[in-house]
MOPAC internal coordinates of N, CA, C and O (Angstrom, degrees):
PM7 1SCF
backbone

  N    0.0000 0     0.00 0     0.00 0    0    0    0
  C    1.4756 1     0.00 0     0.00 0    1    0    0
  C    1.5281 1   109.78 1     0.00 0    2    1    0
  O    1.2310 1   120.88 1   -43.59 1    3    2    1
  N    1.3107 1   115.93 1   136.41 1    3    2    1
  C    1.4486 1   121.06 1  -178.94 1    5    3    2
  C    1.5318 1   110.69 1   -73.70 1    6    5    3
  O    1.2310 1   120.97 1   -38.03 1    7    6    5
  N    1.3235 1   115.76 1   141.97 1    7    6    5
  C    1.4651 1   120.66 1   178.83 1    9    7    6
  C    1.5201 1   109.23 1   -68.34 1   10    9    7
  O    1.2310 1   120.91 1   -35.86 1   11   10    9
  N    1.3303 1   115.87 1   144.14 1   11   10    9
  C    1.4615 1   120.66 1   178.38 1   13   11   10
  C    1.5319 1   110.36 1  -102.76 1   14   13   11
  O    1.2310 1   119.91 1  -146.14 1   15   14   13
  N    1.3062 1   117.77 1    33.86 1   15   14   13
  C    1.4609 1   122.86 1   178.63 1   17   15   14
  C    1.4970 1   108.61 1   -89.62 1   18   17   15
  O    1.2310 1   120.88 1   -56.72 1   19   18   17
  N    1.3354 1   115.92 1   123.28 1   19   18   17
  C    1.4730 1   119.57 1   178.96 1   21   19   18
  C    1.5373 1   110.13 1   -74.67 1   22   21   19
  O    1.2310 1   121.73 1   -28.23 1   23   22   21
  N    1.3113 1   114.29 1   151.77 1   23   22   21
  C    1.4504 1   121.05 1  -177.53 1   25   23   22
  C    1.5110 1   113.38 1   -84.42 1   26   25   23
  O    1.2310 1   120.25 1   146.75 1   27   26   25
  N    1.3204 1   117.13 1   -33.25 1   27   26   25
  C    1.4599 1   122.08 1  -177.38 1   29   27   26
  C    1.5005 1   110.96 1  -120.55 1   30   29   27
  O    1.2310 1   119.58 1   -36.19 1   31   30   29
  N    1.3163 1   118.40 1   143.81 1   31   30   29
  C    1.4542 1   124.55 1   179.28 1   33   31   30
  C    1.5159 1   111.12 1  -109.59 1   34   33   31
  O    1.2310 1   121.27 1   -15.00 1   35   34   33
  N    1.2989 1   115.18 1   165.00 1   35   34   33
  C    1.4810 1   121.10 1   177.21 1   37   35   34
  C    1.5249 1   109.35 1   -56.88 1   38   37   35
  O    1.2310 1   121.33 1   -46.95 1   39   38   37
  N    1.3325 1   115.07 1   133.05 1   39   38   37
  C    1.4693 1   120.40 1  -179.81 1   41   39   38
  C    1.5018 1   114.19 1    91.80 1   42   41   39
  O    1.2310 1   119.70 1   171.47 1   43   42   41
  N    1.3388 1   118.17 1    -8.53 1   43   42   41
  C    1.4607 1   120.89 1  -178.73 1   45   43   42
  C    1.5181 1   109.37 1   -72.18 1   46   45   43
  O    1.2310 1   120.85 1   -37.38 1   47   46   45
  N    1.3233 1   115.97 1   142.62 1   47   46   45
  C    1.4714 1   121.51 1   177.32 1   49   47   46
  C    1.5239 1   107.50 1   -97.40 1   50   49   47
  O    1.2310 1   121.09 1   -59.14 1   51   50   49
  N    1.3217 1   115.51 1   120.86 1   51   50   49
  C    1.4578 1   121.99 1  -177.58 1   53   51   50
  C    1.5142 1   110.93 1  -131.55 1   54   53   51
  O    1.2310 1   121.18 1    -5.95 1   55   54   53
  N    1.3140 1   115.35 1   174.05 1   55   54   53
  C    1.4628 1   122.02 1   179.79 1   57   55   54
  C    1.5127 1   109.53 1  -119.09 1   58   57   55
  O    1.2310 1   120.34 1   -45.36 1   59   58   57
  N    1.3361 1   116.95 1   134.64 1   59   58   57
  C    1.4384 1   121.26 1   174.80 1   61   59   58
  C    1.5359 1   106.76 1   -79.24 1   62   61   59
  O    1.2310 1   120.42 1   -60.77 1   63   62   61
  N    1.3255 1   116.79 1   119.23 1   63   62   61
  C    1.4680 1   121.23 1  -173.91 1   65   63   62
  C    1.5172 1   112.66 1   -56.69 1   66   65   63
  O    1.2310 1   119.52 1   134.97 1   67   66   65
  N    1.3047 1   118.52 1   -45.03 1   67   66   65
  C    1.4607 1   121.93 1  -174.39 1   69   67   66
  C    1.5299 1   114.05 1   -64.66 1   70   69   67
  O    1.2310 1   120.41 1   141.03 1   71   70   69
  N    1.3285 1   116.83 1   -38.97 1   71   70   69
  C    1.4526 1   121.72 1  -175.11 1   73   71   70
  C    1.5225 1   114.46 1  -103.97 1   74   73   71
  O    1.2310 1   120.27 1   156.52 1   75   74   73
  N    1.3390 1   117.10 1   -23.48 1   75   74   73
  C    1.4719 1   121.49 1  -175.62 1   77   75   74
  C    1.4985 1   112.78 1    81.55 1   78   77   75
  O    1.2310 1   120.29 1  -175.48 1   79   78   77
  N    1.3384 1   117.05 1     4.52 1   79   78   77
  C    1.4672 1   121.76 1  -178.19 1   81   79   78
  C    1.5357 1   110.06 1   -74.23 1   82   81   79
  O    1.2310 1   121.17 1   -43.03 1   83   82   81
  N    1.3497 1   115.36 1   136.97 1   83   82   81
  C    1.4523 1   120.87 1   176.81 1   85   83   82
  C    1.5250 1   107.22 1   -89.96 1   86   85   83
  O    1.2310 1   120.60 1   -49.73 1   87   86   85
  N    1.3382 1   116.47 1   130.27 1   87   86   85
  C    1.4470 1   122.13 1  -176.10 1   89   87   86
  C    1.5297 1   109.78 1  -138.03 1   90   89   87
  O    1.2310 1   120.86 1   -11.55 1   91   90   89
  N    1.3494 1   115.96 1   168.45 1   91   90   89
  C    1.4601 1   122.17 1   179.76 1   93   91   90
  C    1.5322 1   108.56 1  -115.76 1   94   93   91
  O    1.2310 1   120.79 1   -47.16 1   95   94   93
  N    1.3433 1   116.09 1   132.84 1   95   94   93
  C    1.4428 1   121.81 1   177.56 1   97   95   94
  C    1.5237 1   110.58 1   -68.15 1   98   97   95
  O    1.2310 1   120.49 1   -58.15 1   99   98   97
  N    1.3168 1   116.67 1   121.85 1   99   98   97
  C    1.4688 1   122.72 1   178.60 1  101   99   98
  C    1.5063 1   110.88 1   -93.20 1  102  101   99
  O    1.2310 1   120.08 1   138.84 1  103  102  101
  N    1.3330 1   117.46 1   -41.16 1  103  102  101
  C    1.4588 1   121.78 1  -174.94 1  105  103  102
  C    1.5057 1   108.53 1  -157.72 1  106  105  103
  O    1.2310 1   120.01 1   -29.72 1  107  106  105
  N    1.3346 1   117.58 1   150.28 1  107  106  105
  C    1.4523 1   120.90 1   175.77 1  109  107  106
  C    1.5166 1   109.24 1  -139.08 1  110  109  107
  O    1.2310 1   120.91 1   -24.08 1  111  110  109
  N    1.3411 1   115.87 1   155.92 1  111  110  109
  C    1.4496 1   120.10 1   175.08 1  113  111  110
  C    1.5139 1   109.81 1  -154.21 1  114  113  111
  O    1.2310 1   121.31 1   -23.25 1  115  114  113
  N    1.3390 1   115.10 1   156.75 1  115  114  113
  C    1.4631 1   121.98 1   177.66 1  117  115  114
  C    1.5138 1   107.57 1   -92.54 1  118  117  115
  O    1.2310 1   120.40 1   -54.89 1  119  118  117
  N    1.3270 1   116.84 1   125.11 1  119  118  117
  C    1.4535 1   121.85 1   176.69 1  121  119  118
  C    1.5283 1   107.77 1   -94.89 1  122  121  119
  O    1.2310 1   122.08 1   -78.27 1  123  122  121
  N    1.3336 1   113.63 1   101.73 1  123  122  121
  C    1.4795 1   119.77 1  -169.38 1  125  123  122
  C    1.5492 1   112.33 1   -60.73 1  126  125  123
  O    1.2310 1   120.08 1   133.32 1  127  126  125
  N    1.3254 1   117.44 1   -46.68 1  127  126  125
  C    1.4691 1   117.54 1  -176.25 1  129  127  126
  C    1.5371 1   113.96 1   -69.62 1  130  129  127
  O    1.2310 1   120.23 1   161.08 1  131  130  129
  N    1.3180 1   117.16 1   -18.92 1  131  130  129
  C    1.4558 1   121.31 1   176.62 1  133  131  130
  C    1.5305 1   112.12 1  -100.38 1  134  133  131
  O    1.2310 1   121.37 1   168.59 1  135  134  133
  N    1.3185 1   114.98 1   -11.41 1  135  134  133
  C    1.4640 1   122.70 1   178.92 1  137  135  134
  C    1.5324 1   112.64 1    56.80 1  138  137  135
  O    1.2310 1   121.37 1  -135.79 1  139  138  137
  N    1.3524 1   114.99 1    44.21 1  139  138  137
  C    1.4568 1   120.08 1   177.52 1  141  139  138
  C    1.5459 1   110.15 1  -153.40 1  142  141  139
  O    1.2310 1   121.60 1   -13.58 1  143  142  141
  N    1.3046 1   114.54 1   166.42 1  143  142  141
  C    1.4703 1   120.55 1  -178.04 1  145  143  142
  C    1.5062 1   110.25 1   -95.26 1  146  145  143
  O    1.2310 1   121.21 1   -36.91 1  147  146  145
  N    1.3415 1   115.28 1   143.09 1  147  146  145
  C    1.4600 1   120.37 1   172.44 1  149  147  146
  C    1.5169 1   108.58 1  -118.12 1  150  149  147
  O    1.2310 1   120.88 1   -28.56 1  151  150  149
  N    1.2963 1   115.92 1   151.44 1  151  150  149
  C    1.4495 1   121.48 1  -174.83 1  153  151  150
  C    1.5448 1   109.13 1  -132.22 1  154  153  151
  O    1.2310 1   120.70 1   -40.34 1  155  154  153
  N    1.3398 1   116.27 1   139.66 1  155  154  153
  C    1.4230 1   121.96 1   171.58 1  157  155  154
  C    1.5381 1   105.97 1  -109.93 1  158  157  155
  O    1.2310 1   121.20 1   -46.21 1  159  158  157
  N    1.3434 1   115.32 1   133.79 1  159  158  157
  C    1.4570 1   119.49 1  -178.12 1  161  159  158
  C    1.5201 1   111.39 1  -106.36 1  162  161  159
  O    1.2310 1   120.73 1   -29.43 1  163  162  161
  N    1.2856 1   116.21 1   150.57 1  163  162  161
  C    1.4623 1   124.38 1  -175.23 1  165  163  162
  C    1.5506 1   111.00 1   -58.73 1  166  165  163
  O    1.2310 1   120.31 1   140.01 1  167  166  165
  N    1.3132 1   117.01 1   -39.99 1  167  166  165
  C    1.4409 1   121.90 1  -174.90 1  169  167  166
  C    1.5578 1   113.80 1   -73.84 1  170  169  167
  O    1.2310 1   120.77 1   156.20 1  171  170  169
  N    1.3408 1   116.13 1   -23.80 1  171  170  169
  C    1.4671 1   122.39 1  -179.98 1  173  171  170
  C    1.5186 1   109.57 1  -136.55 1  174  173  171
  O    1.2310 1   119.75 1  -109.65 1  175  174  173
  N    1.3402 1   118.08 1    70.35 1  175  174  173
  C    1.4671 1   121.79 1  -174.46 1  177  175  174
  C    1.5399 1   115.27 1   -63.55 1  178  177  175
  O    1.2310 1   120.00 1   162.33 1  179  178  177
  N    1.3023 1   117.60 1   -17.67 1  179  178  177
  C    1.4755 1   120.83 1  -178.68 1  181  179  178
  C    1.5278 1   111.72 1   -89.97 1  182  181  179
  O    1.2310 1   119.38 1   179.30 1  183  182  181
  N    1.3107 1   118.80 1    -0.70 1  183  182  181
  C    1.4639 1   123.07 1  -176.38 1  185  183  182
  C    1.5281 1   109.00 1  -123.27 1  186  185  183
  O    1.2310 1   120.38 1   -38.24 1  187  186  185
  N    1.3280 1   116.88 1   141.76 1  187  186  185
  C    1.4595 1   119.56 1   173.64 1  189  187  186
  C    1.5039 1   109.63 1  -113.74 1  190  189  187
  O    1.2310 1   120.71 1   -25.50 1  191  190  189
  N    1.3070 1   116.25 1   154.50 1  191  190  189
  C    1.4746 1   123.69 1   179.46 1  193  191  190
  C    1.5033 1   108.96 1  -127.29 1  194  193  191
  O    1.2310 1   120.79 1   -35.51 1  195  194  193
  N    1.3123 1   116.09 1   144.49 1  195  194  193
  C    1.4642 1   120.60 1   171.68 1  197  195  194
  C    1.5001 1   110.00 1   -85.30 1  198  197  195
  O    1.2310 1   120.75 1   -21.24 1  199  198  197
  N    1.3202 1   116.18 1   158.76 1  199  198  197
  C    1.4472 1   122.06 1  -176.86 1  201  199  198
  C    1.5067 1   115.02 1   -53.21 1  202  201  199
  O    1.2310 1   120.63 1   142.13 1  203  202  201
  N    1.3334 1   116.39 1   -37.87 1  203  202  201
  C    1.4822 1   120.59 1  -178.07 1  205  203  202
  C    1.5465 1   112.30 1   -73.18 1  206  205  203
  O    1.2310 1   119.87 1   169.53 1  207  206  205
  N    1.3285 1   117.86 1   -10.47 1  207  206  205
  C    1.4632 1   121.35 1   177.51 1  209  207  206
  C    1.5238 1   111.52 1   -89.44 1  210  209  207
  O    1.2310 1   119.71 1   174.10 1  211  210  209
  N    1.3226 1   118.16 1    -5.90 1  211  210  209
  C    1.4633 1   123.41 1  -177.29 1  213  211  210
  C    1.4985 1   110.75 1  -118.85 1  214  213  211
  O    1.2310 1   120.40 1   -24.32 1  215  214  213
  N    1.3155 1   116.85 1   155.68 1  215  214  213
  C    1.4781 1   120.93 1   174.82 1  217  215  214
  C    1.5387 1   108.07 1  -142.39 1  218  217  215
  O    1.2310 1   121.31 1   -21.27 1  219  218  217
  N    1.3182 1   115.10 1   158.73 1  219  218  217
  C    1.4701 1   121.93 1   178.03 1  221  219  218
  C    1.5457 1   109.22 1   -58.53 1  222  221  219
  O    1.2310 1   121.19 1   -44.00 1  223  222  221
  N    1.2938 1   115.33 1   136.00 1  223  222  221
  C    1.4324 1   120.99 1   175.65 1  225  223  222
  C    1.5126 1   110.76 1   -80.86 1  226  225  223
  O    1.2310 1   119.49 1   -39.97 1  227  226  225
  N    1.3099 1   118.58 1   140.03 1  227  226  225
  C    1.4483 1   121.15 1  -178.63 1  229  227  226
  C    1.5112 1   111.89 1   -86.44 1  230  229  227
  O    1.2310 1   120.10 1   180.00 1  231  230  229

């Protein structure tokens, strides 16, 4: 069984892989039927990102 531990926490500074933009995690939740985490970022509150679309900021 896959672990349900999220990679990023609220307040974490991450980079959106596609754009290279540095953003701050505002909220996260586990999407049970998709078995993955989604994240809402402070800079784009109307958009959600999945964990694989984000990476740790350097």
